[in-house]
C-alpha positions in Angstrom: -5.6 -12.0 17.2 -9.3 -11.3 17.7 -10.5 -10.6 14.2 -13.6 -8.3 14.1 -13.9 -7.9 10.3 -12.6 -9.3 7.0 -13.4 -7.7 3.7 -12.1 -9.2 0.4 -12.5 -7.3 -2.8 -15.4 -5.4 -1.2 -17.1 -8.5 0.0 -17.8 -8.9 3.8 -16.6 -12.3 5.0 -17.8 -11.5 8.5 -21.3 -10.0 8.9 -24.1 -9.8 6.3 -23.9 -9.8 2.5 -26.1 -7.7 0.3 -28.5 -10.6 0.0 -28.8 -11.2 3.7 -26.3 -14.0 4.0 -25.0 -14.4 7.5 -21.3 -14.9 6.9 -18.5 -15.8 9.3 -14.9 -16.9 9.1 -13.9 -20.2 10.8 -10.2 -19.9 10.2 -7.4 -17.8 8.7 -3.7 -18.6 8.2 -0.9 -16.7 6.7 -2.0 -13.1 7.6 0.4 -12.5 10.4 3.4 -14.6 9.2 6.9 -13.9 7.8 8.9 -16.2 5.6 12.5 -15.3 4.9 14.4 -16.0 1.7 18.1 -16.6 2.3 21.1 -17.9 0.3 23.4 -19.4 2.9 26.9 -20.6 1.9 28.9 -23.2 3.9 32.1 -22.2 5.5 34.9 -23.9 3.6 36.9 -26.1 5.9 35.0 -25.1 9.0 31.8 -25.8 10.8 28.6 -23.9 10.0 27.6 -21.3 7.4 28.4 -17.8 6.6 25.8 -15.3 7.8 23.3 -14.1 5.2 21.2 -11.1 4.4 17.5 -12.2 4.3 14.7 -10.8 2.3 11.0 -11.3 3.1 8.9 -13.5 0.7 5.3 -12.7 -0.2 2.7 -14.3 1.9 0.0 -16.9 1.1 -3.2 -16.4 3.0 -6.0 -19.0 3.4 -9.5 -18.0 4.7 -12.2 -20.5 5.5 -15.8 -19.8 6.5 -19.5 -20.2 5.9 -22.6 -18.3 5.0 -26.2 -19.1 5.9 -29.2 -17.6 4.0 -33.0 -17.4 4.4 -33.4 -17.9 0.7 -32.0 -20.7 -1.5 -32.0 -18.3 -4.4 -30.0 -15.7 -2.6 -27.5 -18.4 -1.6 -27.2 -19.5 -5.3 -26.6 -16.0 -6.5 -24.0 -15.2 -3.8 -22.1 -18.4 -4.6 -21.7 -17.3 -8.2 -20.7 -13.8 -7.2 -18.1 -15.1 -4.7 -16.4 -17.1 -7.4 -15.8 -13.9 -9.3 -14.1 -12.1 -6.4 -10.6 -11.0 -7.1 -10.8 -11.2 -10.8 -7.4 -12.0 -12.5 -5.3 -9.2 -11.0 -4.7 -7.6 -7.6 -7.6 -7.0 -5.1 -7.7 -5.6 -1.6 -7.9 -7.7 1.5 -8.7 -5.8 4.7 -8.5 -7.4 8.1 -9.6 -5.6 11.3 -8.9 -6.5 14.9 -8.7 -4.7 18.3 -5.8 -2.5 17.1 -7.5 -1.3 13.8 -7.5 -2.3 10.2 -4.7 -3.4 7.9 -4.8 -4.1 4.2 -2.9 -6.0 1.6 -3.1 -6.3 -2.2 -3.5 -10.0 -3.1 -3.9 -12.3 -6.1 -6.4 -15.2 -6.1 -4.7 -18.6 -6.1 -7.8 -20.7 -5.5 -11.5 -20.2 -4.6 -13.8 -23.0 -3.5 -17.5 -22.2 -2.7 -19.4 -25.4 -1.9 -23.1 -26.1 -1.1 -23.8 -27.7 2.3 -27.5 -27.4 1.8 -29.5 -25.1 -0.4 -29.3 -22.2 2.1 -25.8 -22.7 3.4 -22.4 -22.3 1.7 -18.9 -23.1 2.9 -15.9 -21.3 1.3 -12.1 -21.6 1.2 -10.3 -18.6 -0.3 -6.5 -18.8 -1.0 -4.7 -15.6 -2.0 -1.1 -14.5 -2.3 0.3 -11.1 -1.4 3.3 -10.4 -3.6 4.1 -7.4 -1.3 4.4 -8.9 2.2 3.7 -5.6 4.0 0.4 -4.9 5.7 -0.7 -1.3 5.5 -2.7 1.0 7.7 -5.1 3.7 6.5 -4.0 5.6 3.4 -2.9 9.2 3.7 -2.7 11.9 1.0 -0.3 14.8 1.5 0.9 17.8 -0.6 3.1 20.8 -0.5 4.1 23.6 -2.9 7.7 24.1 -4.1 7.5 27.9 -4.1 6.0 28.6 -0.6 2.4 27.7 -1.3 1.4 25.1 1.3 -1.3 22.7 0.3 -3.3 20.3 2.4 -5.8 21.0 5.2 -4.5 19.0 8.1 -6.4 16.3 9.9 -10.1 16.5 9.5 -13.0 15.1 11.6 -14.9 13.0 11.1 -12.2 10.9 9.5 -12.2 10.5 5.7 -10.0 8.3 3.5 -7.6 8.8 2.0 -6.7 11.3 4.7 -5.1 14.7 3.9 -2.9 15.5 6.9 -1.3 18.7 5.6 1.9 19.8 7.4 2.5 20.6 11.1 2.9 24.3 12.0 6.5 25.4 11.4 7.3 22.8 8.8 9.1 24.2 5.7 6.5 25.1 2.9 8.3 22.8 0.4 8.4 19.8 2.9 5.9 17.1 3.7 5.9 15.1 6.9 5.1 11.5 5.8 3.9 9.3 8.7 4.8 5.8 9.5 3.5 4.6 12.8 4.2 1.0 11.9 7.1 -1.4 12.5 8.9 -1.5 9.1 9.7 1.0 6.3 7.5 1.3 3.3 7.7 3.0 -0.2 5.2 5.7 -1.2 4.0 7.0 -4.5 5.0 10.5 -5.4 3.7 13.0 -7.9 5.5 16.2 -8.9 3.4 18.8 -10.8 5.1 21.2 -13.1 6.4 23.6 -14.1 10.1 23.1 -13.4 13.0 24.1 -15.7 15.4 21.9 -17.5 17.5 21.3 -14.4 14.6 19.2 -13.1 13.9 18.6 -9.4 15.1 16.6 -6.4 13.1 15.0 -3.6 15.0 14.2 -0.5 14.3 12.5 2.8 15.8 14.4 5.7 15.9 11.5 8.2 17.6 8.9 6.0 19.7 11.1 3.6 18.0 9.4 0.6 17.3 11.5 -2.5 15.9 11.1 -6.0 16.6 13.5 -8.8 14.7 13.9 -12.1 16.8 15.5 -14.7 14.5 17.2 -17.1 11.9 20.0 -17.5 8.1 19.9 -16.8 5.8 22.2 -18.4 2.9 23.8 -16.7 0.2 21.1 -16.6 2.6 18.2 -16.8 3.4 15.9 -14.0 5.6 12.9 -13.1 4.4 9.9 -11.1 7.1 8.0 -9.2 6.3 4.6 -7.8 9.1 4.1 -5.3 8.4 0.4 -4.5 8.2 -0.7 -8.1 10.7 1.9 -9.4 8.4 3.2 -12.1 8.5 6.8 -13.4 5.8 7.9 -15.7 5.2 11.4 -17.2 1.5 12.3 -17.5 0.7 8.7 -16.6 1.8 6.9 -19.7 5.4 7.5 -20.9 8.3 6.0 -18.9 11.0 8.5 -17.9 13.0 6.2 -15.7 16.1 7.0 -17.6 16.0 10.6 -16.3 16.1 9.5 -12.6 19.1 9.0 -10.4 18.8 8.1 -6.7 20.8 7.7 -3.5 19.7 5.2 -0.9 16.5 3.1 -0.9 14.3 5.0 -3.4 12.8 7.2 -0.7 11.5 4.6 1.7 9.6 6.0 4.7 11.3 5.0 7.9 9.6 3.9 11.0 8.5 7.0 12.8 7.9 9.0 9.6 10.1 11.4 7.7 10.2 14.8 6.0 10.1 14.7 2.2 11.5 17.9 0.7 11.0 19.1 -2.9 13.8 21.3 -4.5 13.0 22.6 -7.9 14.5 25.5 -10.0 11.9 27.5 -12.0 9.1 26.5 -9.7 5.9 28.6 -9.6 2.7 28.6 -7.5 1.6 25.6 -9.6 4.6 23.5 -8.8 3.9 20.9 -6.1 4.8 17.6 -4.5 2.1 15.1 -3.7 2.7 11.9 -1.6 0.4 8.9 -1.3 1.4 6.9 1.7 0.0 5.1 4.8 -0.4 5.7 8.5 1.9 2.8 9.0 3.3 -0.5 7.6 3.7 -3.8 9.3 4.9 -7.4 8.6 
């Protein structure tokens, strides 16, 4: 892989820092790797093992590099700032190569920024991605439930997150969610009210998966559905997971993309489905 750019928590590890440091990466491991977790059982009274269904572990990524400065003071400031990167939670790591940019949300495991001389630093950053998938550019899509189509289609110049809208001829209550990657991924959904007490259903035409929320939404209320983490929050703060039933894999977006369709009784022009996804997902 010919890496052209690496940005961690907004900090350029290749190129120039805000204080003029000339930074470069000398090595990176773990970015394009896959580690499987399996529970194999031996075949009783026979050779070998029973076949197993594997799941993919999160990935640990280590980046090494150096930065050279014209000013010893700038080097000292940047050293302190680099040690604060990532904080205590999740931060974004973006890696670009000849095919484009991919991102992952990572936690800092270790950070070492050492002084070689007063104007030169060397660094080793070790992070862990709990979600092993690498994601392309984010996309934002929306459609009405009562025939009002939202979204403007693809715009130029590109802007992120992108709002692709729907292709001509697509049903007004359906969203075409892209996935030009190599593995399925889970989006985040938002359904804006009103809907009546029967609730609503979001279905994926290509896979047959569906998710039903059994309950009303008033005008101005919304439900956020994090399909990967299986969290359901009304108005962003109160869990309503108990109102959800599902079929399949919690609306995973298959390779090649899929149509997400909102069905809701009592919908008005204000009722809509919003999907936050990605152009693609990869391992």
